[in-house]
N, C-alpha and C positions, 0 to 999 in steps of 0.2 A: 504323063498326068502324076500327081502325087494326089497322097490322100492316107485315111489311117492304114489300110492295110489289113491281111488277114490279123496279124498280130494286134493290133491296133483295135480292130473293133470285140476280139476277143479280152481284150482290157475294158473296153469299154460296157462288153457285157456282165464283164467280172463287177465293174463298180456300179451296174445297176442292180444285180443281183444283190450287193451291198445294201443298195438304198432300199430295195426291198425288206429285203430281212430285217431293217432297223426302223424301217415303218411298221413290221408286224409287230415288232417287239414293241415298240411304245406305244403298239393299240393293245398287247394285253398288259403294258401295264395300267392303260386308262381302264383296261375291264376290271383289272384286280380294284380298283378303287370306285368303283361304280358306287359304292356303297358309303364311301367316305365325305359326309357332309363340307368338308374342307378342302377338298380337292376342285383342282383346276386342269381339263385336260389339257393334254399335250398332242403336238404332234412334228414329224419332224420336216425342218426346212430345206429342202430343195431345189438345188439352183442347177444352171445347166454349168457341164466342164467348161474348161478354156476350149474355145476350138480351134482347129487347125487352118492355117494358110495352103491352100490350093491356086492352082491355075485357075481355078473356075471359080474361086472363092473360099470364102473361109468355110469350114467345113466343122458341124457341130458334133463335140468329141463326148455327148452324154449325158451325164448327172450325177452331182453330187451331195453327199449330206452337207449343209452348212450350220447345223447346230438343231438344238431340240425347243421348241417356241410353246409357250404356256399361251391359251387363251382366255384371255384373261379382257376386263374393261377397266382399267383405276378409275376411271369416273362412280362406276357403278360400284364399286366397292368402297369408296369413299363417302358416298349417298348411304350403303347398308352400314357401315360406322353409325353415321350421324343419326340416322334412324335406329340401329341399337341403341343409344343413348337415351332418345327419346320412348322406347318402349319399355327399357328397365326403370326408365323415372316413373310412368303412368303404372305398371307393374306393381315396382315396390310400394309406390303409396295406397295403390287400392288395396294390397297384403297387408300394410300396418292400420286401414283403417276397418276392413276387415275384422282384423284383429280384436281392435277397440270392442268394434260391437259386440262378436263373440263373449268379451270379459265384460262386458256392460248389459248382454241381451238381461241374466236374471236380474240384476237391479235394475234398467229403466225400465224393461218392459217384460215383465214375465205372467206368466197366468198357473196359477195354481188349481185343484180341483179339489171342491167339497168333499170330504170324505162319506158324510150323510146323503147330500142331496145327489150327488156327482155331476153339480153344476161348475162350470169354471168361470174364474174372474179373476181379474186383474191385481196384478200384488207388485208391480210398479213402483219406482221414487212419484209420479204423478198422484198414485192410487194413496201410498203414505202421506201424502202430503194431504187430501180429503181427509183421510181416515182420520191426521190429529187434528183436522179443525172440525170432525163430527161430534169426537168424541168430548170437544169443548161443550159443543152444544149441546151436547147429552148431559153433559154437568151442569149447564144452566140450569136445566132441567129439574135436578134435583144435587144444588149446591151443599146439599150437607151430607151427601152418599158418599161411604169411604169407598163404595164398589167401582160409584166415576170418577173418584179422584183417580182412586190405582189404576184404573182402564187407561185415562189421561196420560198418566206417565209411562205406562208401557207402549202406548202409541207412540207419546215423543220420542220417548227411547228406539222405536225399531225403525222412526224417521231419521234421525241423528245416526244411526247406526248405517241407514243406507244411503245417507249423504258422506260418510267416512268411507265405505266400501266403494263407492264412485268414483272416491278425490283417490284411494288409494291404490287400486285399479289401473287408473288413467294413467296417475305419476309412474306407477310401475310399468306401463308400458312405455313411456318416455324415457326412463331408464333400460327398458330392453332396448332400444332406439339407440342409446346411447352405445349398448355393448358392441350390436351390429355395423354401428360406424368404426367402431375399434377394430372391429373383425376386416371391415373393408379396406382398412389403413394396411393392413397385412398383406391381403390379397390383392390391392393395387400395387404395391410395393416389390412383392415377387411376380406380377408382369410386368412391369417395368422394369425388370433387371432380368426376366428372360427377354424381353424385344430389343433391349441394348446388348444382350449376348447374342442372340442370332443374326443383330443388322451389323456386329463385327464379323459373324460366320458368312453374312451373305458378303460383305464387303471382300474379303479374302477368300472367297471360293468362286467370284466374279471378275477379281482382279485379272490384268492379260484380256488374253482372248480365249478364254475359257467356256464363253455362256452365262448364260442364266444360271443361278441356280433357284430353279423351281419348286423343288420339296420345299427348301428352306420359306423361298418367299411364302407358298400355302402356309407353313405353319405362325408366319408368321400375321399373317392375313388373321388368321385363326386366331393370334392373341390380340391382335387389335381389335376385334370383335370382341372378345370377351372383356378387356378393356375398358371398353364405351359402354358395356352392359353396369359398370362400376361408374364411370364417371365419364363428362365429353371431354376430348380433347383435339386438337390439330395435331397433323402431322405432314413433314414435305422432305421431301430428297431433292440434295443439291445435285450437280454436275456429274460428281465424281460418285455418284449412289450414295451417301450419306446420309442418314435420315435424323431427323430434328424432331422433338416431340413438344408442346406447349402444351399445359392446363391452365385456362384465365389468364392467357399471356404468359406465364412464368413458365421456363425450359424446363423441363426435368431431363430430357436425352439431346446432348449436343453432338453431333457428328457419328452417331451412335453410340458415344458414352454417356452412360448415366452420370449426371452431373448433380439430381438432388434429389428427396423421396417424401412422400408424403408425410404428415406427423397429425395426430390430433391434439386436440386443447381446450381448455374452458377459461370463455371470456372472464377477466378478474376485473377488468378497466370498467366500471362501469354498468355492469350488465343491465338488461333490459329483464323484467319478471319474467319472460316467456325462457328467455338466454341462459338465465344462474341456474350454473351447477349443470349445463348441459355441454355436448360434443360438438365439438367443432372443427372443421379439418381446414391445415394449414402446409406449408411446406416444412422441412428440416432447418431451411435455413433462410426461413422470411417469417417476417412478424406479423403480419396479415391476413385475414383468413383468406383460402383463396376463392376466386370466382367460381363457382361452379353452376352451372346451369340446367343440366340435366342427369341424366344419370340414377342408379342405384342410389347413390349417398345422397344428391339432392331429393330424392322421395323422398328417403327418409326422414331429411331436416324438414320438409316443408309439412309432411303429415304432423310431427313433432311439434312443431313450431305453430304452426298455423291452423289447421282442424283442428286437431286432438289439445292444444291449449285453450283455444277459442272455448270448444266444450268443455274444459276444465274451470275455466275463468267464468262460462255462464253459469254452470251449476254452483260454483261456490258461490258466483253472487247473489242466486235465488237464497242459497242457505244463509247467509252472511245479513240482506234483508230481515229473510223470515226470523232470524234470532233477533236483531235492533227492534221488530215491531212489537213481536210476541213482548219481546222484557219491556218494551215502552211504557205497552199496557199494565204486564205484571207488576210493572212497581207502584201503579196506581191504585193498588187493591189491597183488600184484608183476604186473612184468613181464616179457615173453621172456628178457629179461639177468638176473631175479635182483632189480630193484632195485624197491623201495618209497617212494610219494613220496603222502603221506597229505594233500598239498595238490593233486593234480593230477587234475582236471574232466575227466570224459569229454567234460559238457558245458557250455558257457556260455552266459553270459545269464537273466534271471530268469523269463522267460516264451514266451508265442508269437511277440511280437514281436521277440526278438530270440535267440530259441534258436540257436544252433550250438555243430558237433560243436570241440573243442578243435583249436587249428590244430595245437597239437605232436601227435596223435594221427592228424591226417591227414598231415603230413609224414612219421611214422614209424608206422606200425600196431602196431611191434613195442614201443610202449611201452605197448597197451592193459594195462592189471593185472587180467589172467584168472585168475593163481595165485592161491593164499590162501595161501603158503610160500617164504619167499627161498629162492632160488638151485634152486627145483622149479619149472623152466617148462613143464613134462609136468601140473602140477596144474591141476581145473579149477574149485575150489571158488569164486571169486568171477564167472568165467564164468556159473557155476550158480546164482548165486544172483542175478546181473542175469536171468538168461533167467526164473525163479521170479517175479521181479515181475512179469511179464504176470498172473499167478493171483493177486496178490499184492492185500486189501482195503486201501483204503487210508485212512487214519482222517479226513483232509483232505477227502474226495471221497466224505464219507457213506459210508464202510464199504462202498465197492465197486473194482472195477478199472477202469484207466484204460478200457478198450475198454468196458467198462458204462458209464462215468460220461460217456465222449463219446459214445456211442450213446443216453442219457436226454437229454441237452442237445438231440441232433440231433431226438429223438423230438417233445419239446417244442418246436422249434422248429417242424415240421410240422404239430402238433398247433394250435401259434398260428395258421398260415395256413390250415389248415381252418376255425376258430373262426371266422377273418375272414370267409372267403369265405362261410359260413353267414347270418354276422349282414347282409352284403352283400345276398344273395340277398334274404332277406326285409325287408329295408329296400327293395329296389330294387321289392319288391311294393307296399309302405305306399305307395310316390311313386305307381307306376304305376297304383292306384286312387284316391288324389288329383288327378292329372292328369284321368284319364278322367272322375271327379266335374266338375272346371273345365270339361273340353272340354263336357260335357253343358249347362253353363248359360252358359257364356262362347266355345264355339270357334262357327265359321261352319257351318253346315247349309247344300248347298247346295241341296238340297231342299226346304228349310222356305224358304230364300231366291226359288227361282225361286217356289214357289207365293204366297210373299208380293208377288214384282214380277206375277203375272199380276192378283193379288187388286187392288193398285195400278194396275195399267194399268184395271181395270174401271171402278174409281173413278173415275178420269180421264175415261176418256170418258161414262159415266153424267153428270158433272160438266157436261161439254163439250154434251151433250144435253140438260141443264136449261137452260143458257147460251141453246141455240139454239132452244127452248121458249118462255124468256119471251122471248127478241128477234122471236119469232114472235107471242106475246101483245100485247107491245109497237104490233106493226106493226095488228094488226087495233084495237087502243086507237084508232090514230090515223087509222087508214082510219073509224074511228066518228065520230071528230070531224069527218072532212073530209064 
């Protein structure tokens, strides 16, 4: 009868101690990274050692370490990369819209307190529109009053200033988005470079029979998720383990090698109104814009070009029509001295960006043409007509009044913020669920690791006991020979 024998059994026990020791070491590594969010737990891959043929049949030779295994669900990792892009999109869009709301809060919807009565009242843009027409109502009641004329100019100046500031702050925010996009390009290029380099290191480390580069793969997965926050992309590994990465169908990493990078550009060939002067994303080697569908960059572009631009355009249209309607009536009137000038504008400019009260009227409010007849300074026909514009349905504003058009625009803007907040909440719930699933697969459970550690300790002690037993038997054999 043949078999492992005493020496073979001692060798098997020694190997078993090695398996238990390595398993305990990996457990310690897991415990050390328990608070590392990008870490995937590892375990020792153990397989049976080669069996020994005997007359009674193959006899087991114990166990041996076959490598170190990383516990990851690659499909789940890919899902998380995709969801990171969507979360980055909604999160960024919400942040930009909230910034615009904060910047415009004192212009669009502001409350102030009367120092005498202590009562609060609205002083937003809608109230300025109302105040402007009310001053003309007061002027029509006292068309020869220099005080009322001066108040009309002051009210109009405040209204124009409010339109100017609304335009400037929204336009300034759009410029800030341009700067953020440029910063994002630098961040994306840095991540692409890092992913390419670490992919090459993974390939070099895993060449031959050296096993998986677990720590390097942990780092690359973390960078994938950081890149996904900025922009959506696809990545694959070929049969040789080399990685390819594309954005919008355009390849940036080819078999671990960085072949292109991001660049920012301005559309110069027939840009639309919302595109003029704005920053967009392309590749260095390509001419067209990259087809980005989610991520922080897409969130910035959509917030800037859709919601904010729409609000800018809506406010500008209200200002434009108010300028046109007031001027059209003012042209037909006569001033306090009985003179009429059918070219004398009340407002100059063409929209919210450059709306001003005519300097001639600021210098001399008597030039306001409130009368409908020459040499009848006490007439209020034109003054009333201007005051009545407050309730006129303006065709160019979808047949609603100035205040209604403005209020509808602000309501749409508020609804857009509410919608993106709801979408973000739903998206964050999806991401939390996926992260919880990944933690259950790849996360480190301290209780489980401590339990495993105790098991490895017992296995090590048992293997040591086996060696002691074999040593005693060997001494007995030697004693028999003596």
